[in-house]
N, C-alpha and C positions, 0 to 999 in steps of 0.2 A: 504493499500499499504506499510505497514511497511517493507515488504520484500526488497523494494528498497534500504533500509539502509544497506543491506548485500553486495551490489555491489557498486563498486566505479570506476569512478565517476558516481554519480546518479543525475538526473535532473527531475524536475517536471514542467509541462506545467501550465501556469496561466490560470484559467478558463474564464477570461474576454478578454485578448488580445492574448492568445496563444503564449507567449513568454516563453522561458525555463529558470529556475532558479535552482541554485545548492540546493540540498536537505538539506544541513546543514542550509541554511538561511531560508528555509521553515518550519522546524520543530517547532520552537517557535509559529509561526502562527497556524500551524496545531493542536498543543496541546491546543491553547487557543480558537480557533474559530470553530464553526460547519461548516461554509462556509468560506473559506479563499482564498482571492486573493492577490498574492504576489506583483504585480505591484502597486495596489491600496489598501493597507491594511485598509484604511478608509471605504472600501466597504464590508469588512468582517463582518459576522454576528456571534454573540455568541450563538444563539439558532435558530432552524428552523423557517422560516417564517410562521407566523400564519395568518390564514384567516377565516372568519366567514361564515358558511354555513347555510343557511336558509332551513328549511324543507318544505317551501311553494312551491307548485307545479309551481306556476307562476314564482317565482324567479329561480327555478332550470331550467325551460325550457328556460328562458332568458339567464342564464348563459351558457347554452350549445348550443346556436344558432350558435356560430362561431367555435365550436370545431369540428375537422375533424380527422379521423383515417386513417392510411395508409391501403389501400385495396390490392394493388399489386404494385410491382416494376419490371420493365423489359425494356430492350433496351432504357435506359436513360429517361424513363417515369415513373412517380410516380402517381398512381391513388389514389385519396382520396374520402372518403365517409363521409357524416355527421354522427355525433354521435347523437343518439336520447336517450332520458330518459323516462322511464315509471315510474311514481310515483304511488305507491300503497297506 
């Protein structure tokens, strides 16, 4: 979103509480953090969140049990379907 600096005044929305902040005050946080929140800088992350993935079929199935994908959207109704994993 560096193009926003070409326009003035420019504001960015905080990803956690959706408040708007002047771009000038956000730039130092954006340059320092991979994930930056302007209202709560202590929540900012210097690197992407890491998680361990097991290749075990049992663990993969267990992780995916609650995962759903959007199937269709229409007339104020969103249909979801479960995501299934086939381990080879």
